[in-house]
N, C-alpha and C positions, 0 to 999 in steps of 0.2 A: 608900763614905764619904757621908755625907749633905752635903750642904753647906747650910751654913747663910746666911741671908738677912741683909743689910746692913741697916744704920741707914734709909737709903731705900729700899728695895727693899719693892715689894708682890706677894704670891703671888697667885697665880692663884684661891687659893680665899679671898681677901680681895676681890680685884677681883669675883669672882662674888657673895658677899657684899655688895659695895658697888651693884650693878649692879642686884641682886633689892630691897635694900630701897628703892632709889631709883626703882624700877620699881612696886612697891606701893605706894609714896608716894602715886604721882601715876597711879593708878587711879581711876574714878570712881565709888567701892564703894556709894554711893546707887543709880546706876543700874542696875550689875551686881548687888545687891541684890533689884531691883523684877523683871530680867527672870527671875532663878533664882526668885524666887518666883512669879510667873506659871508659869512651866515646871514645879517641884514640884506645884503646883494641879493642870497639866495631866496630872500623871502620875495624882493620885488620881483626877480625873475621870474619864478613860478607864477606868481601872481597874475602877470599878465600872461604867460606862455599857457595858461592851463584855464584862461578868463571863458573860453568859448569850449573847454570840452566835455563839461555835465551840463546840460541845457537845463534851466532853470536854477543854478547852483553855483554861479560863476567863483564862489568860495571855497569850494569843497577843498581843493590841493591846497589852497594857501593856509586855510584853519588848520588842516592836518598839519601844514609845515611849521606852522608856529608851534602848536601842540607840543610837536615831537622836539624841537629846541627846547622847548621848556623842562621838559623831563632829560632833555640832554645836559640843559643846567644843573637838574637837579645830580645826576649823575658826577660832573664836573664837579661841584661841592663836596659831594662824598667821598669823590676817589681824592681829593685834594685833603681832607679831613683826615682821611685814613693813611695808618703809619705804612707802610710799603715792607718794612722787616714783620710787621703781623701775620703779611699776606704770604710772605716765603716760608713762615713755618706749617701753611699748609696746602703747597705747591702741588704733592700729591694726592690730596684730596679734590683740590681743583679740578685737575687733569680728569679724575674720577668724574667730576661730575658734569663734566665738559662733553667726556664720551658718552654719558647716560643720557643727557639732552640731545647730543646729535641723534642718538639711537631710537629716543622718542620719537624723533620726527619721521619716521617709518612707521610709527606705528599708529598715534593720533595728528600727524601732520597735514597741513591743508596742501593740495597740488594745484599748480599754477604753471601752468604752460609748460605741462611735460615734467616739473618740477618740482620737488617735496622738501622745501625749504623752512617751512613755515609754522608754527604754532599757536592755535589763535586762543588768547589770553584776554578775555572780557571782547573790548572792543579793538584791540592790539590786534597784531600780527608779529610775533616774535620771532627772530631771524638766530637761532642757538648760533650757528656758522658765524656771525657776526660777535659776537661776545666770544669766539673763540680764537681770535685772532688778539684781544686783550688779554684772555686766560693763556695761551699759548706763549705770550711775552712775558708775562710774568714767572710762570714755570720755568722756561727754559734760563733764564735769567737769574734765577734761585740755583737752578740745578748745575749750573753752571760756576756760579760765584763759590757756592758751598764746594767745588772741585776745583779750584784755582789749580792748585799742584797737579791735577793731570791735565792743565791745557794744552794744546799740540797734540796731544796722544791720539791714538785710532779710537782709543775706548772711547773716551768722553765723545769725538765727534760722531762717533755710533750712537749713544746715547741718546744725544740732542737730535738724532736723524729720526731713532725709532719714538721720541717723545711727539716730534713733529709731524711724523708719518700717519701715525695712528688716526690721533682726528683730520689729517688731510685726506685721509684714502676711505674715512665715511661722508666727507663733505663731498669728496671725488663722486661718490654714488649716488646722491640726492639726483640729479647729479648738478654740481657747481664747480665747474673747471676754474673758474678764476677766482673763486675764495680760495681755493685748495693753493692757486698759484701764490698768492697771498701768504700761505703759511710759508712757501717756500722759501719767498722772499726776506721774512721775519728772520726764519733759522738761518739762511745767509748772513744776514746783517749781523746778530748775532756772532754769530760765528767769527765773523770776519773781525768784529770789534775785539772780541776774547782772544783772539792772537790765533787761531786755528792756523796751519799750516796750509799755503798754495796748493801743494797735492792734492789734500782732502776735496777741494773747491773743483780741480780738474776733473778728479775721479768720478765725484758724484756729477759732475758737468756730463761726461761721458755717459755716464750710466743713465741719466735723464735723457740724453739724445736716443740711446738705444730703445729708449723704453718708448718715444715719441714713433719711433720708425715701428717698433713690434705693433702698438694700440693703432695707427694709422695704417700701416701698409701690411705687414704678416698678418696679424690676426684675421681682419677683414677677408683675405683671399681664404681662409679657411672657414670662413662664417661665423670667426667669433667677433660681435661688434660691441665694443667696449663704448665707446661714446653715443651720444644718442645721433640722431639724423641733422637735427638742427648745428648741435656741435660743428659736427663734420662740416656741416655747411657753412660756420662762420669761418673754419680754418682754410677751406679750399679756396673759400670767396678771397680771401686775403693774399692767399700765393698766387692766384690766379689776378690779377687786375682788372684784366678784360671781363671777365665771369661777370654777370649781371643779373643771371636767374637766382630765387631764394631770396628768403628776408635778410638774409647777411648782406648780399650782396645790394639791394636796395637800400639796407638802412645806412651802408658805407656810403652809397652814392648820393643819398637824400641830404647824409651830412654833410659831405664835402661840397655840394652842391648849395647848404647854408650858409658856409661859412665863407665861400668861395664869392658867392652875393653880397657878402657884407663889406667887402671892401676894406676902407682905411678906416673908416669912420662909421660904417655900420648903416642901415636902413630904417633906426628907431624902432620901438617897441611896436608902431604902429603898420609899419611897414615890414615888417618882417613876416614875409608870404609863405614861408614854407614853415613858418611855427603855426603862424595863425590860423594858416589853411589845414593844418592837421598832415602835411606831408613827412614831415620829421618824428620819426617814431620816438617813443620814451624820449619826448624833449623836455619832460620835468624830473627826469630820473640820468640813466647811461648817455643821453646825448645831450645833457645842458648845457655843455661847453660850446656846442654846434648853434645852439640858440643864443649866446652871450656873443660869440660872434659875427652872427646874423645880426641881431639888436645894435652892438655896438661897435663893431669891426675889428679890425686889426689890435686899436689901439685898445679897446675892452678887453678882447682874450689876451693880450700882452700884458695888460695890468692886472689881469687876476690869476696870470702866470707868475708875474714879481710878486703878488702879494702870498702866494703858496711858498715862492721860492725865500720870501722873508719868515716867514714859520718855520719851513725847513731849517734856515740858518739860525733862529735864536733857538730851536730846539738841539741842534749841533755845539752850540754854546753852551747850554746848560750841561750838555753831556761831560765839556769838558770842564767843568765845575762841580760835577757830581761828587758827594760826600764818599762813596763807597764802589767797590766794583761792580756788585748788585746794582745799585743806582744806574751807573753807567750803562749797565747792560740793559738794562729796561727803556734808556734811551736809545739806545742803539737799536730795539726793536721795535720803536713805535716811528724812529725816523724812516727806517725802512720801511715800515708797512706806510709811510703817507708819499715816501716817496716813488714806490713801485706801484700805487694805486692812481696818482696823478699821472705820471709818465702814460701809464697803460693804457687809463679813460681818455686823456686829450690826444694819445695816438692814434687811438681805436677812431675817435671821431675824426682824424685829417687823415686815415688811409694807412700809416707806416706802423701799425698792432693790430693782430686778431682783435673781431669781437666776444668781450668773455664775458659782460655783462657785471666788470668791476664797477662801483659808482665813483663818482669823482667827493672826494673829502671835503665837508662839510657846506656842499653845493648841493648834490644828488636830494634827492625828496623822500628816499629811504628812511624809516622812523629808526628800524633799532643801527643802520649803518652811521647815521647823526650821533643817536646817544652815546655809541661805544666811540665813536671819533672824539665826541665831547668828554667823555671820561677820560681818554688820552690824554688828553690837554691837561685834566686835572692831576694826572701824576706825573706831568712836566711841570706844572707850576710846586706839587709839592716835592720834588726832585730838587727844581731850582732853589727853593725856601730852603733846603735843608742844607744844600751847597754853600750859599749864603751867610747862614742863620750861625 
């Protein structure tokens, strides 16, 4: 016999419906819309740019792109439903898991173009260093928020530096200079919002410059080469704009040619000769902005930059309404990560930044990068809901 609900009772269906309405009402729909607009655009660009890359299988890359976005959507929803406060309790465990995963890369990882960054998990290649970006943000935010009374002290800045330096050093040895630089940008952004004194940044900057000089000039003269040959080639090609030898010089020149040939309105998908004829390397990944500029010109490239600017602006607004210092620092880390990756990636395609292999968020075809970027958006949406709830 069915049980009738009393006048004051609430059924599970009503509770679920009420929760769903409350949740959707507190979503940052403009942010979500902008992110999915970029993702949809990336699917189209990858589809057109890679149609001739795999003979007999024109949909190879675009199908993988759609699968990665689907997995990213799951990660986005999962991070939105997860309470960040629960993550904070396990910050040190997360850091240990990250260091363990990064170490496992050297033991069971696959080598690709001289780098050991990926672990094969079934049909997927998982890149732990990408997940490390989000884990580092959560760990640093939790540690600094817990020690709010120490903000401004050398002790806290050094602790944060040690936390970021440990995974960054392992990633650098893979070697992956670009991701190590992203870790540094995350640390700088979180410390800046936390209120670290400027003198700490000046000292850190001086140490970084000294380290670069030692790695590039002092150690090689002593017969110790810290960087791989292709990494040195990339850096020297950037410093010497007339240098055309090596893969880095070729990549830079082909990218600039593609962007310049696009003009104001672009040559269209069928007229993008640099992309279609495979002159532009990594056109579905690191140099996808050059593809956009060749196909759709200054208008298309500028429109994409404006979309990124809108996403970053919405994220900054979320930081202003965050319900706790912890949430605010998480947003600071995500914003720093996005700004740095967008600036460096687009900068390297136009020749104002060295080629470091940093992908373009939500556009580049990398699977791990896409999933982590969408998980970061889920965190932003969760923090926005907490701040407006």
